[in-house]
N, C-alpha and C positions, 0 to 999 in steps of 0.2 A: 530195427524192425523193417524200416523202409529205406530205400536207397537215396531218397531225396525228400525234402520238405513238401514238395508239390504232390508226391505220391501219398504222403501221409494225409494231406488235405483231401485227396481223392477218396481215400478210405473213409475219412470222417464224413465227408459230404454224402457218400453213397449210403453208409449204414445209418447215420443219424437221420437222413431223409427217409430211408426205407422204414425204420422202426416207428417214427412219429409222423411220417407223411400222411397217414390215414387221419390222424387228429387234425393236422393242419388243413387237410382238404375240407373237412367239415367246418373249420373256423373260417376259411376263405369263402366257401360257398354260402353258408348261412350269414356270414358278415356281409356279403354282397346283397343278399336278400334283405338284410336289415336296413340297408340304405332307404328302402321304400317299405318299411314295416307298417307304417300307418296306412299306406295305400292298400297293402294286402289285407289289413283289418277291414277296410271298407268293402272289399270284395267278399270277404268271408262273413260279414255281418250286414246283410242288405238294409236293415233298418237304420244303419248309420250312414247311408249314402246321401249325404247332403253337403253343402258347402261348409268349409271351416268357419267357426264362430269365435268372436272375441270372448274374453272372460265376462260372464254375465254379472249383473248387480248382486252384491252379497246381501244387501238389506232386504231386497224384495224377492230374489230368486233362490239364493243359496241358503240363507238363514233358516227358512222353513224345512229345507231338505236335511240340513245338519241336525235339526231337532229330532228328525225321524231316523237318523243314522244309528245303526246298532253294530255291536262287535260281531266280527265274522266268526261263524262256527268253527272253521278250521283253526283260527288263531286262538279261540277259546280252548279248544282241545289241546293245542300245543302248550299253551300257558299253564293249563291245569297240571301238566306233568312237571312243571318247574317250581310250583309254589305249594305252600302248606295249606291244607284244607280245601273245601269246595268253593269255587268262585261264585259270587252272587249272580242272580239272573241278569242277562244282558240289559233288560229294560231298566234296571236300577243303577247301572254303572254311569258315573258322571263323565261327560266328554271334557277332556282337559286340554286337548290341542287338536288342530285340524289343518287341512291343506286343500287347495284346489289347483289343478295343474292342466295346462293346455299348451299346444304348439300351433304354429301357423299351418300345419297340415292336419290338425285334429278337428273334425266336426263336433266330436263329443268331448265331455269334460270329465277328467278323473278327479274324484274327491276321496278323502279319507280322514281318519282321526284316531286319536288314542284315548282309551277309556281307563280311568284309574280303578285299581282294585285294592281292597284292604289286606289281601293275603301277603304273607312274608315269603321270600324265596327260600327254597330248600338249600341252595348253595349260598354261603355268605358272600361270595364274590360276585354273585349274580344280582343285578339291581333291576331285574325285570318286574316292574311294578305296574304294568298296564297291558291291555290287549288292544288289538287294532280292529278297525272296521274300514271298509272301503266300498265304493260304488262307482258306476259310470252313469252319467246322466246326459240327457238331451238339453243343452244350454238354452235352447229356444223356449222350452216349456217347463223345464225342471223335472221332466219325467225320468224316473229311474229305469234304466235298461236292465234286463235280466242278466245276472252275473254268471250264468252257466254257458254263455256264448263265448267260446274261446277266441281271444284275439290272436289269430294264428301268426300274424306278423310280429307284433310287439310283445305278445305273451308267450310265443313258442319259438319261432325262428330266431328272434333277436337274442334271447338268453341262451339259445343253443350254441351260438358262436363263441361264447366265453365260459359257459358252465357245463355244456353237454348234457344238461339236466341230470347231472350226478350230484345230488345235494348232500349225500351222507358224508359228514366230516369235510364238507366243501371239496370233495374229491375232484369234481369237474374243474374247479378253478385251478387246482394244483396241476392237473394233467395239462390243461391248456397253457398254464404258465411255463411248465417244463417244455412243452412244444414250442412256445415262443422263443425260449432261450436256445433251443436246438436250431430253430429257424435262423436266428442271428448267426449262430456258428456255421450253419450251412451256407448262408449268404456270403460270409467272409471267405470260407473255404472255396466256394464256387468262383469267386473273383480270383483267388490265387490259382485255381486250376486252369482257368481259361485265360491264357496269355494273349490270345487274339480276340479280346472281348469286343472291341469296336467292329472288327470284321464280322463277328457273329451277330452283331446287331442287324446286319443286312443279309444274313445267310439263311435261306430256307429252301430246301429241295424236296418238294412234296412227291415227286415222281420217282425218287430213289427208293432203295430198299427201306422197309418200315423202320428198321433200326436206325438208319441214317436220318430219315425224316423226323422220327421221334426226337432224336438228339438235337437236330437243328431247331425244332420247335421248342424244345425244352430250353435251349440256350437263348433263343430269341425272346421268349416270354419272360425268362429270368432276367435278361439284361434290360429289356424295355421297362419293366415294372420294378426294377431293383430298388429305387428310392422309396416307392410305395410300400413294397414288402418290408423293407428295413424299418421304415417309420412306424408302420402299424404294429409290428411285433414289439418294437421298443415302447411305444406309447401305451400299448395294452398292458405291458408289465408295469409301467408307471401308474396307470389308473388303478390297478389292483394291488399296488404295493402295500396297502393297509392290510390285505389278507395274507400276503406272503411274508410281511414283516409286521406282525401285530404288536407294535410297541406298547400301545395302551392296554393290552390284554396280558402282559407279562409282569415281571417284577417292577416295571416302571408304571404300573397301573395307578398307584397313589399319586405319582408325579403328574400323570395325565389328568387325573381328576382335579388336582390343584391348578393345573393350567387352565382347565375349563372354567373354574371359579374366578381366577385372575382375569381371564379373557372377558368374562361376563361383566366384571367390575370395570374393566377398561372401556368396553363398548357401551356400557349403560343398559345392556339387555339382561334382565334378571335371570339368574341361573335357576333359582328355586322359587316356588310360589310363596306368597306372604301368609297364606292361610286366612285372608280376609276377603270376603265376597265383595265384588264390585261389578257394576253394569258394563255393557259393551256399547261404546259410542258408535256413531255412524261409520261403518267401514267404507261405504261409498265415498264419503267426504275425504277419507284418508287416501283412497285410490286416486281421487281427483287431484289431491295435493302432490302425490307422488308423480303423476303424469306431468303436472306443471313444473316440477323440479327437473324432471328429465328433459323437458322441452327447453328449459332455461340453460341446460348444459349441452344444448344442441343434439339431444338424443331422444327425439320424440318416439313413442312406441306404445304398444299394448302391454297389458299385464300377462306374464307367463305363469307366475307362481304367486299364490296368496297363502300365507300361513298365519295362524294365531296360536301363540303359546300361552300357557297358564290361563286358559279360557275361564272367565267368570271370577278371576282373582285380581286383587289390587296390583299385583306384579305382572299382569298380563300385558302382552304387546303384540301388535300386528305388523307383519313384514310384507312389503309389496315388492316383488322382483319383476324387472322388465324382461320381456321376451326378446333377447338380443339376436334376432334373426338377420340383422343387417351387418353382422360381422362374424368372423370365424371364431374369435376368442370367446370362450364360454364364460360370460359375465352376466350378472343380473342387475347391477346398479341398485342394490336393495335400499329401500327407504323404510325406516322403522318408527312406529308410533306407539304411544301409550294406549292400551286398549280402552281404558275407562274414560279418557279425556280427549283422545285424538291428537294430543300434543306430540310434536316431533321429538324423537329421542336421538336418532342418528341417521345420517346419510352415508352410505358406504363410500370411503375414499377410493381413489385410483389404487390399483394393486401395486405392490412393490415389484422390483425387477424380477425376483425369483418367482413371486406369485403370478406375475404377468406371463412369464414363460410357461409355467404350469397350466394356467388357464388357456393359453394358446394351444399347447399340445393336446390338452384334453378336448378343447373345442374342435380341433382339426380331426381328432379321432371320432368323436361322437357326431359330428356334422349336423348340428341343429340349425345351421344357417339356411337362408333362403336363396339358393343358387342351383338351379336345376341342372345346368351343364356340368358343374363341378360334381354334383351328386352322381351323374352318369359316369363321370371319370372314375369315381369310387367303385361303381359297379364293374366297369371294365377292368380296373386294377385287381379287384377281387377275383373276377373270372380268369384273368391272366394268371393269377396265382394257382387257380385250380388246374388250368392247362399245363402250367409248368410242373406241378406235382404229378398229374396224370401221365404226361409224357415221360417223366422220370420213371414211373412204374413200368410203362411199356418198354422203355429202353432197357431197364434192368432185366425184364423177362426175355426180350428178344436176344439180348447178348448172351444169355446163359442157357436158354431152353434146349439147344442142341447138345451142349455139353452135359446137362443134367439128364437128358433123354438117353444119351449113350451110357451114362453111369447108373441109370435107374434111380436117380434122385428126384424127389418130388418138390424140391424147393421152388422152382419156377412156377409150378402149378399153384402152390400155396400163395405165392405173391400175386399171381394173376387173378386168382379167385378173390382175394381181399381187395385187389385193385378194382375189379368189376363191381364188387359190392359197394365200394367206397365212391366210385365215380358215377356209373350209371345207376347203381342201386340206390344211392342217396337221392338222385333225381326222381327215381320211381317212387320212393317213400314220400318225398315232398309233394309231388303232384298228386299222388294217391290221396294224400291228406286233403287237398283241395277238392278232389272228386267226392270224397266221403263227406266233406262239409256241405256239398250241394245235394247229396243223396239222403242224409239223415233227416228225419222229421224235425221241423223247427221247434216243436214243443217237447222233444225228447228230454227226459230228465238227465242231468249230468252229461249233456251233449258234448261238452268240451273234452271230458274224459274219454268218450268214445272216439273222438277225432285223434287224440294223442295215442290211444291204443292202436288205432288204425295205422298211424305213421310207423310205429315200432314194428307192427305185424308185417306191414308191406316191406320194410327194410329187412326183416328176418327172412321173409320169403325170397327176396332178392339175393340175400347171402346164400341161402340154401340152393337156389338155382345156379348161382355162380360156382359154388363148390361142385355141383353135379355136372355142369356143362363146360367146365374147364379141363376135363379129363384129356382131351386131345393134346394139351400142352405137354403132357408126359411123353408124347410121341413127336414132339417138336413141331406140332401143327398149331394152327390158329384156333383159339377157343371160340365156339359159336355163341358163348354167353354174351359177349360184347354186342354182337349183331341183334340177338334176340331181345336183350334189354333195351337197346336203342329203339326197336319197334314198340316195346312196351311204353317207353317214355313218350313216343310220338302219339300212340293211341290214347294214353291217359291225358296228355295235354289237350288234344282235340276234344276229348270227352268233357274235360273241365269247362272249356269254353261253351260247348253246347249245353251242358247242364246249367251253367249260369244263365244262359238265355232262357232255357225251358222253365227254370224255377223262379226267376225274378222278372223276366221280360226285358232285361237290360242287355240287348244284343249290341254288337259293335256299332252298327249304323246309328243306333239311338245314343249310346254313350259318347261316340265321337261327335255326333251332331250337337249334343248338349255340352261338349267339351268337358265331360266329367272324366278326366284322365286317370284318376285312381283305379277305376274299373276298366276303362278302355285300355289303359297301359298294360295292366296285368293280362288281359285277354290277348293283346297283341304280342306280349312277351311269350305267352304260352304257345301261340301259333308259330312264332319264330323258333321256339324250342322244338316244336313238333317237326318243323321243316328241316332244321339242322340234324335232329335225331334220325329222321327218315333218310336224309342224304347220307349220313354216316352209316346207317344200316345197309343201304344199297352198295356203298363202296366196300364195306366189309364183306358183304356177300360175294361181290365180284372177286375180291382178293382170295376168299376161301376157294372159289371155283378155279381160279387161275393157279393157285398153289397145289390144288389137288391133294390126294391122300398122302403123297410123299413130300409135299412142300418144296419142290425143286425148281419152281418157276424162276426164282431170282438167280439161281446158279446157271440155268440155261440161257438167261439174258446176259450173262457176264457181269451181273451186279451182285456179287456174293456178299453175304453179311460181313460186317467189320471183324477184323481179327480180335482174338481174345486179349491181346496185350493192353494193359490199362493205360499205357503212355499214349496210345493212339486213339482209343475209343472215347476219351473225354474231351477232345478238342472240338470236334465237329467242323473243322475247317480244312481237313486234308484234301 
């Protein structure tokens, strides 16, 4: 089919990247935003704009809150479809397990629990015997915050980068997993294609024809961030291996259940309740003992996760996990106690070699560590991936649009329209969501649903605009959609900053003066985005004027587009 292995890799790189590049663009962009998801939450929910807090006392602060916790209506509805009969009223359901979770970047505390139900599942293989409840609280006072305020960072942008919010049959996970596999193939094929890869590390000619400049920038960002791109595609697949290879949900399910029972016996952490009521000892005393043991192992720190299993039962136990923000590896150094007596059951041993590698890879991907410079490197790596994919789209269109125009083919226009919607349109949707967050009334019922609807609506409008305004591509001209959406990004970003000031009083001088960087940082990032978008819009406008209706400026300068031969257009170093 191809005259050389290198040309076959070129074909694979081009078409795999084109087909799933749109998905990868979303993964990279929202993955970059997810690095500061908690900070975006603070901007979006003004009542949470205070300094991060440690895990509060369970005995005095959390225990009364958990006594008032109720099953969530959404989970009650979902569970009712899977069980026989009507579920009892939420006020009568017993709380059988609970958790409290925080990070070094969280002012608020996430809590939740499971409530037992007497109903039997409709499916014999389904062991869904509980419903969930959850809440967000102010750890300083124990006040429960309204749950209709969408955590835009951790509740929307973060899951967007790995699930696309397509939850039917876990379709989003599978699409992203396929895209990650394709990305690994594209990275390998890209290395094979570019024989002068080290030279391309230093090659960028912004004043050349757009096709040449796009290819240079595509190569440059691909080479610079190659380890980053490979690592995150690979570890993303590892983290979600349980979804892609659901061993415990197949014919091996009985073996998986047997393993759970044997593991419980080995660790001394009861797998099932005893059915005998028992009181709960002082959890604060258990937390103090866990901290003492961490300090004895030269690992002093705060509690990141607190769980209680089989609450109110003789087999109940309390697990205290350390917030391991001082290391990359995702470890919790859990210490486990009998709930009724406070007696130590188990202190998690150091992981095995295989377990340690898994913990390190997972921790490096999820970046729960406290290292601001490294976190910014993650952002730049993700944005480099976006630039690499976006310039790949541009190069594809610029290389083919004259040929397609001569033949009357609309392929270049279709690719350009999707590229505009994916690159600038995604920015329009994300920033429009922030603008809508500041415009909607604070007491609007189901406010979070309105914000999500606004995001998808803005993206749909951007797509429609891209389809409409890329018509000139069919005549081998530059699509004005890029320039117009860049101006939209700039306007929305400035509007978001001004609206934050108008609705909360937290202008940049105030937030920077108080060193409250979660809000100041997002405002500064929005202004930087506005500046870059405006700069790009001006440059695109000048290029449209220079090329004119016939698009001949490059030819008159003697800087004609690259030839159509694949062996020359992929190197970027001629």
